[in-house]
C-alpha positions as CSV (number, residue, x, y, z in Angstrom):
1,M,-44.7,61.9,-28.3
2,T,-43.0,64.7,-26.9
3,K,-42.6,63.0,-23.5
4,A,-41.1,59.9,-25.4
5,L,-38.7,62.7,-27.3
6,L,-37.0,64.1,-23.8
7,S,-37.1,60.9,-22.6
8,K,-34.7,59.6,-25.5
9,F,-33.0,63.0,-25.3
10,N,-32.5,62.5,-21.7
11,Q,-30.9,59.1,-22.4
12,Y,-28.8,59.8,-24.9
13,A,-27.6,63.3,-23.0
14,F,-27.2,61.1,-20.0
15,K,-24.4,58.9,-22.1
16,I,-22.7,61.5,-23.6
17,S,-22.4,63.2,-20.0
18,S,-21.1,60.3,-18.3
19,N,-18.9,58.8,-21.5
20,T,-15.2,58.1,-19.6
21,V,-13.9,60.7,-22.6
22,I,-16.3,63.4,-21.3
23,L,-15.9,63.2,-17.7
24,S,-12.0,63.2,-18.2
25,L,-12.2,65.8,-20.4
26,R,-14.4,68.1,-17.6
27,E,-11.7,66.9,-15.0
28,G,-9.3,68.0,-17.2
29,Y,-10.5,71.6,-18.2
30,I,-11.6,72.1,-14.7
31,A,-8.6,71.6,-13.4
32,L,-7.0,74.1,-15.8
33,I,-9.4,76.9,-14.1
34,P,-6.8,78.7,-12.4
35,F,-4.6,78.6,-15.2
36,F,-7.6,80.3,-17.4
37,I,-8.1,82.9,-14.9
38,V,-4.4,84.2,-14.6
39,A,-4.0,83.7,-17.9
40,S,-6.5,85.6,-18.9
41,L,-6.0,88.1,-16.4
42,I,-2.2,88.4,-17.7
43,S,-4.0,89.3,-20.9
44,L,-5.7,92.0,-20.0
45,I,-3.0,93.6,-18.0
46,N,-0.7,93.4,-21.2
47,Q,-3.3,95.0,-23.5
48,W,-4.5,97.8,-20.9
49,L,-0.3,98.5,-21.2
50,N,-0.5,98.1,-25.0
51,I,-2.8,100.9,-25.2
52,S,-2.6,103.1,-22.4
53,M,1.0,103.2,-21.5
54,K,2.7,102.8,-24.4
55,G,5.9,104.7,-23.0
56,V,6.3,102.1,-19.8
57,E,8.4,99.1,-21.0
58,H,6.2,95.7,-20.8
59,Q,7.9,93.8,-23.2
60,F,9.2,90.7,-20.2
61,L,4.7,90.3,-20.0
62,E,4.1,90.7,-23.7
63,D,6.8,87.9,-24.2
64,F,5.2,86.0,-20.7
65,N,1.6,86.3,-22.2
66,T,2.9,84.8,-25.6
67,L,4.4,81.9,-23.6
68,V,1.5,81.3,-21.5
69,W,-1.0,81.0,-24.1
70,G,1.7,79.1,-26.4
71,I,2.2,76.3,-23.8
72,F,-2.1,76.0,-23.2
73,P,-2.1,73.1,-25.8
74,V,0.5,71.1,-23.7
75,L,-1.4,71.9,-20.4
76,T,-5.0,70.8,-22.2
77,L,-2.6,67.7,-23.2
78,M,-1.4,67.0,-19.5
79,S,-4.4,67.5,-17.7
80,F,-6.3,65.7,-20.0
81,S,-4.0,62.3,-20.2
82,Y,-4.0,62.5,-16.2
83,Y,-8.1,61.9,-15.6
84,L,-8.4,59.6,-18.7
85,S,-5.5,57.7,-17.3
86,K,-7.7,57.6,-14.0
87,N,-10.7,56.5,-15.3
88,L,-9.5,54.2,-17.5
89,K,-7.4,52.8,-15.0
90,V,-3.8,52.9,-16.1
91,H,-1.0,54.6,-14.5
92,T,-1.6,58.6,-14.0
93,I,2.2,59.8,-14.3
94,A,3.4,56.8,-16.7
95,S,0.4,57.2,-19.2
96,P,0.7,61.1,-19.6
97,I,4.5,61.1,-20.1
98,L,3.6,58.5,-23.4
99,V,1.1,60.9,-24.4
100,F,3.5,63.8,-24.1
101,T,6.3,62.2,-26.0
102,C,4.1,61.0,-28.8
103,F,2.5,64.2,-29.3
104,T,5.9,66.3,-29.4
105,A,7.7,63.8,-31.3
106,T,5.2,63.1,-34.2
107,T,2.8,65.9,-34.6
108,G,5.1,68.9,-35.2
109,Y,4.2,71.0,-32.3
110,I,7.8,71.7,-31.2
111,T,9.7,72.1,-34.4
112,I,14.0,72.5,-34.0
113,S,15.3,74.8,-36.6
114,G,19.0,75.2,-36.1
115,N,19.7,75.4,-32.2
116,E,16.4,76.6,-31.9
117,L,13.3,75.3,-30.7
118,A,9.5,76.8,-32.4
119,I,6.1,76.3,-31.2
120,N,3.2,75.5,-33.9
121,H,0.1,76.3,-33.0
122,R,-1.7,75.0,-35.3
123,M,-0.7,71.0,-34.3
124,G,-1.4,71.6,-31.0
125,A,-4.9,73.0,-31.3
126,L,-5.7,69.7,-33.4
127,Y,-3.5,67.4,-31.5
128,S,-3.7,68.3,-27.6
129,L,-7.6,66.0,-27.8
130,L,-6.9,63.3,-30.4
131,M,-3.5,62.5,-29.1
132,P,-4.6,61.6,-25.0
133,V,-7.3,59.2,-26.2
134,V,-5.6,57.4,-29.1
135,C,-2.1,56.6,-26.6
136,C,-4.5,56.0,-23.3
137,Y,-6.7,54.1,-24.9
138,F,-3.9,52.0,-26.6
139,L,-2.3,51.2,-23.5
140,S,-5.1,50.4,-21.3
141,Y,-6.3,47.6,-23.7
142,L,-2.5,46.4,-24.5
143,E,-1.9,46.6,-20.3
144,R,-4.5,44.3,-19.8
145,L,-3.1,41.7,-22.3
146,K,-1.0,39.3,-19.8
147,V,1.2,38.2,-23.0
148,F,2.9,41.7,-22.7
149,R,4.0,41.0,-18.9
150,L,7.1,40.6,-18.3
151,V,6.2,40.1,-14.5
152,G,4.1,37.9,-12.9
153,V,3.1,37.7,-9.0
154,S,6.4,37.8,-7.1
155,S,8.3,38.9,-3.7
156,I,8.5,42.8,-5.5
157,S,6.1,45.2,-4.8
158,L,3.0,45.9,-6.7
159,F,3.9,49.2,-7.4
160,L,7.1,48.4,-9.1
161,R,5.2,45.1,-10.3
162,K,2.9,47.4,-12.5
163,H,5.6,49.8,-13.9
164,L,7.7,46.9,-15.4
165,N,5.0,45.6,-17.1
166,L,4.1,48.9,-19.1
167,I,7.5,48.6,-21.1
168,L,6.0,46.3,-23.5
169,P,3.2,48.3,-24.1
170,Y,4.4,51.6,-24.3
171,L,7.0,50.3,-26.9
172,I,3.6,48.8,-28.8
173,V,1.8,52.3,-28.6
174,T,4.7,54.4,-29.7
175,S,5.2,52.4,-32.6
176,I,1.5,52.3,-33.4
177,V,1.4,56.5,-33.2
178,L,4.5,56.8,-34.9
179,L,2.8,54.6,-37.7
180,L,-0.6,55.8,-37.9
181,F,0.2,59.8,-37.6
182,P,1.1,60.5,-41.1
183,Y,-2.4,59.2,-42.2
184,I,-3.9,61.0,-39.7
185,D,-2.0,64.2,-40.8
186,L,-2.7,63.9,-44.1
187,V,-6.2,63.8,-43.0
188,A,-5.5,67.1,-40.9
189,E,-4.3,69.0,-43.8
190,A,-6.6,68.1,-46.5
191,S,-9.2,69.6,-43.5
192,V,-7.2,72.3,-43.0
193,E,-6.7,73.7,-46.7
194,T,-10.3,72.7,-47.5
195,L,-11.2,75.8,-44.8
196,R,-8.8,77.9,-46.4
197,S,-10.0,77.3,-49.7
198,L,-13.6,78.8,-48.5
199,N,-14.6,81.3,-51.1
200,P,-13.9,84.9,-49.5
201,H,-16.5,86.5,-51.3
202,W,-19.4,85.3,-49.5
203,N,-21.7,87.4,-48.1
204,V,-22.1,89.4,-44.9
205,F,-24.3,86.6,-43.2
206,E,-22.4,83.6,-44.9
207,K,-19.3,85.1,-42.8
208,L,-21.0,85.5,-39.8
209,S,-22.7,82.3,-39.9
210,M,-19.8,80.3,-40.5
211,Q,-17.3,82.3,-37.7
212,L,-20.2,81.4,-35.1
213,L,-21.0,78.1,-36.0
214,I,-17.1,76.6,-36.1
215,A,-15.9,78.7,-33.5
216,H,-18.6,77.6,-31.1
217,L,-18.5,74.0,-31.8
218,L,-14.7,74.0,-31.3
219,W,-15.4,75.8,-28.1
220,F,-18.2,73.3,-27.4
221,I,-15.5,70.4,-27.7
222,G,-13.0,72.1,-25.7
223,V,-11.4,73.8,-27.9
224,H,-10.2,77.7,-27.8
225,G,-12.7,78.5,-30.8
226,D,-12.1,81.8,-31.5
227,N,-8.2,81.6,-31.9
228,T,-8.2,78.1,-33.6
229,Y,-10.9,79.6,-35.7
230,H,-8.5,82.7,-36.8
231,I,-5.5,80.3,-37.5
232,L,-7.7,77.8,-39.7
233,V,-9.0,80.5,-42.3
234,S,-8.1,82.5,-44.5
235,S,-8.2,86.3,-43.1
236,E,-10.9,86.7,-45.4
237,L,-13.0,85.1,-43.3
238,T,-12.2,86.7,-40.2
239,S,-11.5,90.4,-40.7
240,Y,-14.3,92.2,-42.8
241,Y,-16.7,95.0,-42.8
242,V,-20.6,93.9,-41.6
243,L,-21.7,97.8,-42.3
244,P,-19.8,100.7,-43.9
245,D,-17.8,101.7,-41.0
246,L,-18.8,98.5,-39.1
247,I,-15.4,96.1,-38.8
248,S,-16.5,92.5,-37.6
249,Y,-14.0,92.5,-34.9
250,N,-16.4,95.5,-33.3
251,F,-19.5,94.2,-34.5
252,F,-18.7,90.6,-32.5
253,T,-17.0,92.1,-28.9
254,G,-19.5,94.4,-28.9
255,F,-23.0,93.5,-29.8
256,V,-22.4,89.8,-30.7
257,I,-20.6,87.6,-28.1
258,L,-21.5,89.8,-24.8
259,G,-19.7,88.4,-22.2
260,G,-17.8,86.0,-23.8
261,T,-18.1,83.4,-26.4
262,G,-21.7,81.9,-26.1
263,C,-23.2,85.3,-24.9
264,I,-22.1,84.6,-21.2
265,W,-23.8,87.4,-20.0
266,G,-27.5,86.0,-21.2
267,L,-26.5,82.3,-19.4
268,I,-25.4,84.3,-16.0
269,V,-29.2,86.4,-15.6
270,A,-30.5,82.6,-16.2
271,A,-28.5,80.7,-13.9
272,I,-29.5,84.2,-11.2
273,F,-33.1,83.1,-11.1
274,L,-33.1,79.2,-11.6
275,K,-34.8,78.1,-8.8
276,K,-32.8,75.0,-6.8
277,G,-29.9,75.8,-9.4
278,Q,-27.2,76.1,-6.5
279,H,-24.3,74.7,-8.8
280,E,-25.2,76.8,-11.5
281,K,-25.6,79.8,-9.4
282,R,-22.2,79.5,-7.5
283,I,-20.5,79.0,-10.9
284,A,-22.5,81.8,-11.9
285,A,-21.0,84.2,-9.1
286,I,-17.6,83.1,-9.9
287,S,-17.7,83.8,-13.6
288,S,-19.5,87.4,-13.1
289,P,-15.9,89.2,-12.4
290,L,-14.6,88.1,-15.6
291,A,-17.6,88.0,-17.7
292,L,-17.3,91.9,-17.1
293,F,-14.2,91.6,-19.0
294,N,-15.9,89.2,-21.6
295,I,-13.7,86.1,-20.5
296,S,-16.1,82.9,-20.3
297,E,-13.9,80.7,-19.6
298,V,-15.2,79.7,-15.9
299,M,-18.5,79.5,-17.3
300,I,-17.7,77.3,-20.4
301,Y,-15.6,74.5,-18.2
302,A,-17.3,74.6,-14.9
303,L,-21.0,74.6,-15.2
304,P,-19.9,72.9,-17.9
305,I,-20.9,73.9,-21.7
306,V,-17.6,71.8,-22.7
307,F,-19.9,68.6,-24.4
308,N,-23.3,69.6,-22.6
309,P,-25.9,68.5,-25.1
310,Y,-28.9,70.5,-23.2
311,I,-26.9,73.5,-23.6
312,L,-25.7,73.1,-27.3
313,L,-28.7,74.9,-28.8
314,P,-28.3,77.8,-27.0
315,F,-24.8,78.5,-26.7
316,L,-25.2,78.0,-30.7
317,L,-28.4,79.9,-31.0
318,C,-28.0,83.2,-29.1
319,P,-24.6,84.6,-31.1
320,L,-26.8,83.6,-34.0
321,I,-29.8,85.9,-32.9
322,N,-27.6,88.6,-31.4
323,A,-25.8,88.9,-34.5
324,S,-29.1,89.1,-36.6
325,I,-30.7,91.4,-34.8
326,A,-27.9,93.5,-34.0
327,Y,-27.0,93.8,-38.1
328,F,-30.4,94.8,-38.5
329,A,-30.6,97.0,-35.8
330,F,-27.6,99.5,-37.2
331,Y,-29.1,98.5,-41.5
332,S,-32.0,100.2,-40.3
333,G,-30.4,103.2,-38.5
334,F,-31.7,102.4,-35.3
335,V,-28.4,102.4,-33.9
336,S,-25.6,104.1,-35.4
337,I,-21.7,103.7,-35.4
338,Q,-19.5,106.6,-34.6
339,Y,-16.0,105.2,-33.6
340,V,-14.7,103.2,-36.4
341,Q,-11.3,102.1,-34.8
342,E,-11.0,98.8,-32.8
343,I,-12.3,98.6,-29.4
344,P,-10.3,96.6,-27.0
345,W,-12.1,92.9,-27.0
346,F,-12.1,93.2,-22.6
347,T,-14.2,96.4,-22.4
348,P,-17.2,95.7,-20.2
349,I,-20.7,95.8,-22.0
350,F,-22.3,99.2,-22.2
351,I,-19.2,100.8,-21.6
352,N,-18.1,99.9,-25.6
353,A,-21.9,100.4,-26.4
354,W,-21.4,103.9,-25.4
355,L,-17.7,104.3,-27.0
356,L,-19.0,102.6,-30.2
357,T,-22.3,104.5,-30.6
358,E,-22.2,107.3,-28.6
359,S,-25.8,106.7,-27.8
360,F,-28.3,105.3,-25.0
361,R,-29.8,103.1,-28.2
362,G,-26.4,101.4,-28.2
363,I,-26.6,100.6,-24.5
364,L,-30.3,99.5,-24.8
365,L,-29.7,97.1,-27.7
366,Q,-27.0,95.3,-25.7
367,L,-29.6,95.1,-22.6
368,F,-32.1,93.7,-24.9
369,L,-29.7,91.1,-25.7
370,V,-28.6,90.2,-22.8
371,L,-32.4,89.7,-21.6
372,L,-33.2,88.0,-25.0
373,N,-30.2,85.5,-24.4
374,A,-31.0,84.6,-20.7
375,L,-35.3,83.8,-21.7
376,I,-33.4,81.5,-24.3
377,Y,-31.1,79.7,-21.7
378,F,-33.5,79.3,-19.0
379,P,-35.9,76.5,-20.0
380,F,-32.1,74.3,-21.0
381,L,-30.4,74.9,-18.0
382,K,-33.7,74.3,-16.6
383,A,-33.3,71.3,-18.2
384,N,-29.6,70.6,-17.6
385,R,-30.5,71.1,-13.8
386,D,-33.2,68.6,-13.7
387,N,-31.7,65.7,-15.7
388,N,-27.8,66.2,-16.3
389,L,-25.1,65.4,-14.0
390,S,-23.6,68.0,-11.7
391,G,-21.6,68.9,-9.1
392,K,-21.9,66.0,-6.4
393,A,-23.4,63.8,-8.5
394,L,-20.6,63.5,-11.3
395,D,-17.9,63.5,-8.2
396,V,-19.3,60.5,-6.9
397,L,-19.6,58.8,-11.0
398,M,-15.5,59.5,-11.1
399,K,-15.6,57.9,-7.6
400,R,-16.8,54.6,-8.7
401,Y,-14.3,54.3,-11.0
402,T,-11.4,55.5,-8.7
403,A,-11.9,53.3,-5.6
404,G,-9.4,50.7,-7.1
405,R,-6.5,53.2,-7.7
406,L,-7.1,54.9,-4.0
407,I,-7.3,50.9,-2.3
408,E,-3.8,50.5,-4.8
409,E,-1.4,53.6,-3.2
410,G,-3.1,52.4,0.0
411,A,-1.5,49.0,-1.1
412,E,1.8,49.8,-1.6
413,G,2.0,51.3,2.0
414,S,0.7,48.3,3.6
415,Y,3.0,46.1,1.4
416,S,6.2,48.6,2.0
417,A,5.3,48.3,6.0
418,T,4.9,44.4,6.4
419,Q,6.8,43.6,3.4
420,R,7.6,39.5,2.8
421,K,6.0,39.0,6.5
422,E,3.0,39.7,5.1
423,Q,3.1,38.3,2.1
424,I,-0.3,36.1,1.8
425,N,-2.4,39.5,3.0
426,A,-0.4,41.4,-0.1
427,H,-0.8,38.9,-2.3
428,S,-5.0,38.7,-1.4
429,L,-5.2,42.6,-1.8
430,K,-3.6,42.5,-5.2
431,E,-6.5,40.4,-6.2
432,V,-8.9,43.0,-5.1
433,T,-6.9,45.9,-6.4
434,E,-6.8,44.3,-9.7
435,A,-10.7,43.4,-9.7
436,L,-11.6,47.5,-8.2
437,N,-9.1,48.6,-11.2
438,Q,-10.7,46.2,-14.2
439,G,-14.5,46.9,-13.0
440,A,-16.4,49.8,-11.3
441,L,-18.3,49.7,-7.8
442,T,-22.4,50.5,-8.1
443,L,-25.2,50.6,-5.5
444,F,-28.1,48.0,-6.4
445,Y,-31.2,47.9,-4.2
446,Q,-33.3,45.4,-2.6
447,P,-37.0,45.9,-2.5
448,K,-38.5,45.6,1.3
449,I,-42.0,44.1,0.6
450,N,-45.6,44.6,2.4
451,P,-46.0,40.5,1.9
452,Y,-50.0,41.2,2.3
453,N,-50.3,44.0,-0.5
454,K,-47.0,43.1,-2.2
455,Q,-46.3,46.8,-1.8
456,V,-43.2,48.2,-1.7
457,V,-42.4,49.5,1.2
458,G,-38.5,51.0,0.9
459,F,-35.0,49.2,0.1
460,E,-31.7,48.0,1.3
461,A,-28.7,49.5,-0.4
462,L,-26.4,46.7,-1.2
463,L,-22.9,47.5,-2.8
464,R,-22.1,45.6,-5.7
465,L,-19.0,45.0,-8.3
466,T,-19.6,45.8,-12.2
467,N,-16.5,43.3,-13.6
468,K,-14.7,44.0,-16.8
469,D,-16.9,41.3,-19.3
470,G,-20.2,43.1,-17.7
471,T,-21.2,40.7,-14.7
472,I,-22.3,41.7,-11.7
473,S,-21.0,40.3,-8.4
474,G,-21.0,41.1,-4.8
475,P,-18.2,42.7,-2.2
476,W,-16.2,39.6,-1.5
477,F,-13.3,41.7,-0.9
478,L,-14.3,43.5,2.0
479,E,-12.9,41.4,4.4
480,T,-9.2,41.6,2.7
481,L,-9.9,45.6,2.5
482,E,-10.8,45.5,6.5
483,Q,-7.5,43.7,7.2
484,H,-5.6,46.5,5.8
485,N,-7.7,49.4,6.7
486,L,-8.8,50.8,3.3
487,L,-12.3,49.9,4.1
488,H,-13.3,53.7,4.8
489,I,-12.8,54.2,0.6
490,I,-15.5,51.6,0.0
491,D,-17.9,53.0,3.0
492,N,-17.0,56.9,1.7
493,Y,-18.1,55.8,-1.9
494,V,-21.3,54.1,-0.5
495,I,-22.6,57.3,1.3
496,D,-22.0,59.3,-1.5
497,Q,-23.4,57.2,-3.9
498,L,-26.4,56.5,-1.6
499,E,-26.6,60.4,-1.4
500,I,-27.1,61.2,-5.2
501,D,-29.6,58.4,-5.6
502,L,-31.8,59.9,-2.8
503,E,-31.5,62.8,-5.2
504,Q,-32.8,61.3,-8.0
505,F,-35.9,59.8,-6.2
506,S,-36.6,63.0,-4.9
507,K,-36.5,65.0,-7.9
508,L,-39.4,62.4,-9.0
509,G,-41.4,63.4,-5.8
510,L,-40.2,60.0,-4.4
511,H,-39.4,59.5,-0.8
512,P,-38.7,55.4,-0.2
513,K,-36.8,54.7,3.0
514,I,-33.9,53.1,2.3
515,S,-31.1,51.3,5.1
516,F,-27.6,51.1,4.2
517,N,-24.6,49.8,6.1
518,I,-20.9,50.8,7.0
519,S,-18.1,48.9,8.5
520,P,-18.4,49.5,12.2
521,K,-15.1,50.9,13.4
522,N,-15.4,53.9,10.4
523,L,-19.0,54.1,11.8
524,L,-18.0,54.7,15.4
525,T,-14.6,56.8,14.6
526,G,-16.3,59.6,12.3
527,G,-17.7,57.8,9.9
528,Y,-21.3,59.0,11.8
529,R,-20.4,62.3,11.2
530,R,-20.3,61.7,7.1
531,I,-23.4,60.1,7.4
532,I,-25.3,63.7,9.4
533,K,-23.8,65.5,6.8
534,A,-25.0,64.1,3.8
535,F,-28.4,62.6,4.9
536,A,-29.7,65.1,7.6
537,K,-31.8,66.3,4.3
538,F,-33.8,63.3,4.0
539,P,-35.4,63.3,7.5
540,G,-36.8,59.9,7.7
541,Q,-35.8,58.3,4.6
542,V,-32.4,56.8,5.4
543,E,-31.8,53.8,8.2
544,V,-28.2,53.0,9.3
545,E,-27.7,49.1,9.6
546,L,-25.8,48.3,12.6
547,L,-23.7,45.3,12.7
548,E,-23.1,43.2,15.8
549,S,-19.3,44.1,16.0
550,S,-20.4,47.4,16.3
551,Y,-21.8,47.5,19.8
552,I,-19.6,44.5,20.7
553,E,-16.5,46.2,21.0
554,D,-17.6,49.7,22.4
555,F,-21.5,49.6,23.4
556,N,-21.2,53.3,25.1
557,K,-19.7,54.4,21.9
558,T,-22.5,52.6,20.2
559,V,-25.1,54.3,22.1
560,S,-23.8,57.6,21.4
561,V,-23.5,57.5,17.7
562,V,-27.1,56.3,17.9
563,D,-28.2,59.2,19.4
564,S,-26.8,61.7,17.3
565,L,-28.0,59.8,14.5
566,K,-31.3,60.0,15.8
567,K,-31.0,63.4,16.7
568,N,-31.0,64.5,13.0
569,K,-33.9,62.2,11.7
570,I,-31.7,58.9,11.1
571,D,-32.8,55.7,12.4
572,C,-30.8,52.8,12.6
573,A,-31.6,49.0,12.6
574,M,-30.1,46.0,14.0
575,D,-29.0,43.7,11.2
576,D,-28.8,39.9,11.1
577,F,-30.5,39.8,15.0
578,G,-30.5,36.1,15.8
579,T,-27.2,35.3,14.9
580,G,-23.8,35.7,17.0
581,Y,-23.9,37.4,20.5
582,S,-27.7,38.7,19.6
583,C,-29.1,39.7,23.3
584,L,-32.5,40.9,23.9
585,S,-30.8,43.1,26.8
586,V,-29.3,45.2,24.1
587,L,-32.9,45.8,22.8
588,S,-33.8,48.3,25.7
589,K,-30.8,50.7,25.6
590,L,-30.4,51.1,21.9
591,N,-32.5,53.4,20.6
592,I,-33.1,51.7,17.2
593,S,-36.5,51.5,15.2
594,T,-35.6,48.4,13.5
595,I,-34.9,44.6,13.9
596,K,-34.1,42.5,11.0
597,L,-34.6,39.0,11.6
598,D,-31.7,37.0,9.9
599,R,-32.6,34.0,7.9
600,S,-31.2,31.4,9.7
601,L,-34.1,32.1,11.7
602,L,-36.6,30.8,9.7
603,P,-37.7,27.4,9.8
604,E,-36.9,24.8,8.1
605,Q,-39.2,22.3,6.9
606,L,-41.9,23.9,8.4
607,N,-40.7,22.9,11.8
608,S,-43.4,23.4,14.5
609,K,-40.7,24.5,17.1
610,S,-39.2,26.7,14.8
611,I,-42.2,28.1,13.7
612,S,-43.4,28.8,17.4
613,L,-39.9,30.3,18.2
614,Y,-40.0,32.5,15.4
615,T,-43.6,33.5,16.1
616,N,-43.4,33.9,19.7
617,L,-40.3,36.3,19.2
618,S,-41.6,38.2,16.7
619,E,-44.8,39.2,18.8
620,M,-42.5,40.1,21.6
621,I,-40.0,42.3,19.4
622,S,-43.1,43.9,18.1
623,K,-44.7,44.8,21.8
624,L,-41.5,46.3,22.7
625,G,-42.2,49.3,19.5
626,F,-40.1,47.5,17.2
627,K,-40.2,47.5,13.2
628,L,-39.7,44.1,12.3
629,V,-37.8,43.0,9.0
630,A,-38.0,39.4,8.0
631,E,-34.9,38.9,5.8
632,G,-34.1,35.9,3.2
633,V,-37.7,35.2,2.5
634,E,-37.4,32.8,-0.1
635,T,-40.3,30.4,-0.6
636,A,-44.0,30.3,-0.5
637,D,-44.0,28.4,3.1
638,E,-41.7,30.8,4.6
639,E,-44.0,33.7,3.2
640,Q,-46.7,32.0,5.1
641,V,-44.3,31.7,8.5
642,V,-43.4,35.4,7.9
643,K,-47.3,36.2,8.0
644,Q,-48.1,33.7,10.7
645,S,-45.9,36.7,12.6
646,Q,-47.8,39.3,11.8
647,I,-44.3,40.8,10.4
648,D,-45.0,43.4,8.0
649,C,-42.2,44.0,5.8
650,V,-39.9,41.4,4.2
651,Q,-36.6,40.6,1.6
652,G,-36.0,38.0,-0.1
653,F,-35.4,36.5,-3.5
654,L,-39.0,35.4,-3.6
655,Y,-39.9,38.8,-4.6
656,F,-37.1,41.0,-5.5
657,K,-33.8,40.8,-6.1
658,A,-31.5,43.8,-5.5
659,M,-31.6,45.8,-8.7
660,P,-29.6,49.2,-10.3
661,V,-31.2,52.7,-8.5
662,E,-32.9,53.1,-12.1
663,E,-35.2,50.1,-11.7
664,A,-35.6,50.8,-8.4
665,I,-37.1,54.2,-9.1
666,Y,-39.7,52.5,-11.7
667,L,-40.5,50.1,-9.3
668,Y,-41.5,52.1,-6.3
669,M,-43.0,54.4,-9.1
670,T,-45.3,51.8,-9.6
671,K,-45.6,49.6,-7.1
672,G,-44.4,51.9,-4.2
673,L,-46.6,52.9,-1.3
674,S,-48.7,56.5,-1.5
675,E,-46.2,59.2,-0.6
676,N,-49.1,60.2,2.2
677,P,-48.5,58.6,5.4
678,A,-52.1,58.9,6.2
679,T,-53.0,56.9,3.1
680,Q,-50.2,54.6,3.8
681,K,-51.4,53.6,7.4
682,T,-54.9,53.1,5.9
683,A,-53.7,50.7,3.5
684,A,-51.6,48.7,6.0
685,D,-54.0,48.3,8.6
686,N,-56.8,47.0,6.0
687,D,-54.5,44.7,4.1
688,H,-53.4,43.4,7.3
689,A,-56.7,42.9,8.5
690,T,-58.0,41.0,6.1
691,S,-54.8,38.5,5.7
692,T,-55.8,37.7,9.2
């Protein structure tokens, strides 16, 4: 029951983490991390000057600090709009401009009074996330409708044509926003008034709980929770006495949000003790200097905590537990307050405890709360490490949606270079770009089978395109991209995605051998270094399939590349052997491990000469010490020929078609070979002996 619930939660959490809006929001906030750090440091300096050096003139710094945080909603708006546009395949400059125009024209964030402009922070907080979603999704939908295109295929460049075709969608989206906004604004105003009318006579626990829950939930969706809560509710719910001589400000900063919103010091300690949590450890190391001054933005946006279902529960729970324990510690007299004035929010923990209590008990209370928070965070952080998208996995998920945009950028350069002379090629590249912009790249895995016992012995990774209607198609676009020297974009995606998928297998204790191929030109001109960097950590699990053009164009370079891969425990296979200029002399000079017999060699209608050729060729190659893979086995008769030829690895539609990685993992768990090499060899020998 518990495993089933956890599985359901993992599926739900993965869908949230990989949602386009959530991915875009995460990218947008990560892009703003330098801003958060600089702005927070400016705030620290300004606060310190206000308190410690009142005689020093620093009005310019205070004005700058006010301006920096005043434009924060606009920066959020533009950053989020850019990445959402990128992931929705709409223009990454034109779309944010549209969002910003609608935002400033309708929300009241910027108001005009006489000849002066003023900023309404509340409006910025409410609409900086909503407006990008509304505008970008509307624009993405309208842009795909042919009826709104002013220019079809013509002699003008793809870049210019795309922008001219944005005119009508631009106009329609602006009109829709102008019509919808009054109704959205009414709902927003009603919600704000409801919050402001909350009973100011609530008891302390109700006020504490409301402030902690709402502020942290706002942080969880990416909004600056503390500032927004103070703007939205009445002052009676933000400034009050928790106990006599203990104001809420000192209580929160000194004994609740230790290290910043979400009790970040507890999360940092948990990350330090998390085994194999390299991503979490790095973010904790970066966050620690800022957490010293109770600045938590880096951890919130870079771990991330924002829209991370694995971290939500402890993120809400730790502050509530801290507040409850600290309250009873003061109420019982275990700790007492000695200083009743406000202690600056940026005062480090332990120091603020001493200033407030003038007792080591206050410091011990903080230390206990940090360790307790770490214990609470740890299992959730571990679940996040094991199941959630982070680091490279998330980056590759972004890549699968951005190949079309990268190719489009290259296509414009290709168009400019060739102009009308290459009009036919440019048109075919336009078709490729549109297909990739509307679809998403993915890797499928075709199982390799032992034909005697039907066990899965490995996979071949195959590139696929998920079209906008949900159908799956093969990589029909590769030849066109090769003509325009853009194939490296696809190759890089394949390498990165395969690395992530191998890590998914590894997490479940599975280590299948997976083969793949990339363009020969990319392989020989440096792509092999990227392969080594990605797959050296999976010794014996990866096999690069060499296309014939690899060794025909530059044989000496191919020999060198194969040797470099072999030194890093990455095997090589000769793909499609038996076609083109396949030459037996090549086998003696290339340090390859596997020969893949092309389907064209399989006998038709059990032709005796063809069977003899296939059988004898297989026997000779096996005696040379190569592993053999029979490709394209689709019928029982073909399988029988393969068995007669003593080939112990086949792939083809007779067994399985290519499948998504999730299905491949399940198949290998249920029908894969034992992970024990000795067991594998014994089983294979027994099955082979039985078949003969």
